[in-house]
N, CA and C of each residue as an Amber inpcrd file, in Angstrom:
protein
   189
  80.8010000  74.9470000  61.2950000  81.9090000  75.7670000  61.4870000
  81.5920000  77.1190000  62.2950000  80.3800000  77.5440000  62.1690000
  79.9210000  78.7700000  63.0450000  79.9950000  78.3920000  64.5810000
  79.6220000  77.1230000  64.7920000  79.5790000  76.7360000  66.2980000
  80.9090000  76.5840000  66.6960000  81.8290000  76.3240000  65.9390000
  83.2300000  76.0570000  66.5480000  83.7750000  77.4290000  66.9190000
  83.5840000  78.5520000  66.0760000  84.0410000  79.8900000  66.5700000
  83.3250000  80.3190000  67.6280000  81.9690000  80.0600000  67.9740000
  81.4130000  80.5510000  69.1280000  81.8050000  79.9130000  70.3450000
  82.2880000  78.5710000  70.2150000  82.8240000  77.9980000  71.2980000
  84.1910000  78.5650000  71.7230000  84.8570000  78.8000000  70.7330000
  86.2680000  79.4560000  70.9330000  86.0320000  80.7430000  71.5660000
  85.2390000  81.5430000  71.2190000  84.8560000  82.9880000  71.8930000
  84.4830000  82.7180000  73.3540000  83.6600000  81.7620000  73.5650000
  83.1210000  81.4660000  74.9730000  84.2320000  80.9960000  75.7770000
  85.1490000  80.1270000  75.2880000  86.3050000  79.7110000  75.9900000
  87.2980000  80.7710000  76.3840000  87.4390000  81.7610000  75.4840000
  88.2460000  82.8770000  75.7780000  87.6910000  83.8210000  76.9280000
  86.3950000  83.9450000  76.8420000  85.6670000  84.8710000  77.9410000
  85.7770000  84.0970000  79.3230000  85.5470000  82.7030000  79.2610000
  85.6530000  81.9900000  80.5740000  87.0240000  82.0150000  81.0850000
  88.1390000  81.9720000  80.2890000  89.5360000  82.0850000  80.7190000
  89.8660000  83.5320000  81.2540000  89.2310000  84.6470000  80.7540000
  89.4660000  85.9040000  81.2380000  88.6820000  86.1340000  82.4620000
  87.4510000  85.5140000  82.7140000  86.7750000  85.6700000  83.8230000
  87.4440000  85.0000000  85.0290000  87.9300000  83.7670000  84.6230000
  88.6540000  82.9940000  85.7380000  89.8170000  83.7100000  86.1690000
  90.5690000  84.4150000  85.3590000  91.6930000  85.3460000  85.6950000
  91.3150000  86.3540000  86.5680000  90.2750000  87.1100000  86.2400000
  89.6490000  88.3010000  86.9710000  89.2510000  87.7690000  88.4050000
  88.6190000  86.7500000  88.5400000  88.0960000  86.2230000  89.8020000
  89.2450000  85.8090000  90.5680000  90.2290000  85.1510000  90.0660000
  91.4120000  84.8260000  90.8330000  92.1630000  86.0070000  91.3520000
  92.2760000  87.0260000  90.5070000  92.8890000  88.3280000  90.8920000
  92.0550000  88.9160000  92.0490000  90.8380000  88.9140000  92.0570000
  90.0510000  89.5490000  93.0640000  90.1940000  88.7910000  94.3460000
  90.1150000  87.4960000  94.2290000  90.3420000  86.5650000  95.4140000
  91.7140000  86.7500000  95.8920000  92.8040000  86.8720000  95.2150000
  94.1160000  87.0460000  95.7250000  94.1800000  88.4140000  96.4250000
  93.5410000  89.4870000  95.7900000  93.5010000  90.8070000  96.4570000
  92.9480000  90.7530000  97.8520000  91.6710000  90.0420000  97.9100000
  91.0170000  89.9240000  99.2840000  91.9470000  89.1770000 100.2590000
  92.6130000  87.9990000  99.7750000  93.4730000  87.2540000 100.6570000
  94.5110000  88.0970000 101.1280000  95.1970000  88.8400000 100.2270000
  96.3870000  89.6630000 100.6940000  95.9830000  90.8980000 101.5420000
  94.7630000  91.5690000 101.3950000  94.2670000  92.4720000 102.2930000
  94.0380000  91.8300000 103.5630000  93.3760000  90.9350000 103.6570000
  93.1250000  90.1620000 104.9510000  94.4360000  89.8860000 105.7340000
  95.5390000  89.3650000 104.9390000  96.7410000  89.0380000 105.6220000
  97.2970000  90.2740000 106.1290000  97.3130000  91.2790000 105.3540000
  98.0070000  92.4180000 105.8910000  97.2000000  93.1390000 107.1100000
  95.8430000  93.0980000 107.0030000  95.0070000  93.5600000 108.1720000
  95.2700000  92.7500000 109.3950000  95.2740000  91.4530000 109.3410000
  95.5440000  90.6160000 110.5400000  97.0250000  90.8090000 110.9830000
  97.9970000  90.9110000 110.0500000  99.3450000  91.1960000 110.5090000
  99.4790000  92.3950000 111.4560000  98.8060000  93.5550000 110.8900000
  98.9290000  94.8660000 111.5270000  98.2400000  94.5290000 112.9510000
  97.1490000  93.9590000 113.0160000  96.3720000  93.7130000 114.2490000
  97.2140000  92.9660000 115.2110000  97.9090000  91.8520000 114.6170000
  98.6800000  90.9510000 115.5860000  99.8860000  91.7920000 116.1650000
 100.5220000  92.5990000 115.3170000 101.6240000  93.3700000 115.8020000
 101.2000000  94.2140000 116.8820000 100.0880000  95.0060000 116.8670000
  99.6150000  95.9260000 117.6800000  99.3570000  95.0190000 119.0620000
  98.7450000  93.9650000 118.8710000  98.2560000  93.0520000 120.0860000
  99.7160000  92.6460000 120.6740000 100.6590000  92.3850000 120.0250000
 101.9110000  91.8460000 120.4800000 102.6530000  93.1690000 121.2670000
 102.6130000  94.2960000 120.7090000 103.0130000  95.4090000 121.3020000
 102.4000000  95.7570000 122.7960000 101.0980000  95.7820000 122.7360000
 100.2420000  95.8820000 123.9730000 100.5920000  94.9070000 125.0560000
 100.7900000  93.6130000 124.4720000 101.0010000  92.5220000 125.4440000
 102.3610000  92.7030000 126.1180000 103.3070000  93.0340000 125.1970000
 104.7010000  93.2620000 125.7020000 104.8220000  94.5140000 126.6600000
 104.0060000  95.5530000 126.4020000 104.0140000  96.8330000 127.3500000
 103.3180000  96.2400000 128.5590000 102.2910000  95.5400000 128.6130000
 101.5610000  95.4060000 129.8200000 102.4980000  94.3760000 130.5710000
 103.1690000  93.5420000 130.0330000 104.1540000  92.5320000 130.7660000
 105.2090000  93.3920000 131.4580000 105.7710000  94.3320000 130.6960000
 106.8620000  95.2590000 131.3120000 106.3200000  96.0650000 132.3930000
 105.1120000  96.4420000 132.3350000 104.5640000  97.2640000 133.4160000
 104.2710000  96.4670000 134.6380000 103.8860000  95.1670000 134.5550000
 103.5040000  94.3630000 135.6090000 105.0000000  93.9680000 136.3390000
 105.9670000  93.7920000 135.5340000 107.1890000  93.4060000 136.0540000
 107.7430000  94.5520000 137.0410000 107.5050000  95.8440000 136.4930000
 108.0170000  96.9580000 137.2780000 107.1920000  97.1850000 138.4880000
 105.8760000  96.8550000 138.4580000 105.0930000  97.1180000 139.6870000
 105.2050000  95.9560000 140.6920000 105.7400000  94.6070000 140.1500000
 105.9010000  93.6410000 141.1340000 107.2060000  93.6460000 141.8290000
 108.2490000  94.2700000 141.3210000 109.4610000  94.3160000 142.0060000
 109.4290000  95.3780000 143.1580000 109.9350000  95.0240000 144.2600000
 109.9240000  96.0120000 145.3320000 111.0200000  97.1400000 145.1200000
 110.7330000  98.2890000 145.6940000 111.7050000  99.2920000 145.5020000
 113.0940000  99.0120000 146.2180000 114.2130000  99.2790000 145.4980000
 115.5090000  98.9630000 146.1860000 115.9490000 100.1890000 146.8770000
 116.5170000  99.9110000 148.0770000 117.1830000 101.0320000 148.8670000
 118.6140000 100.9100000 148.9430000
């Protein structure tokens, strides 16, 4: 009987640790997603600005 109660306690501990580990993993995943999204947005803005400036310098001045 005593062994059955100790197994139950261990199972509850394992379930709680699994939830904590999954939560931490999700937070890392979400943080990396936000970080890469911000970096990609800045890269896109820089690329768009560089493309616009090259188009302005490539076109001859109109008179």
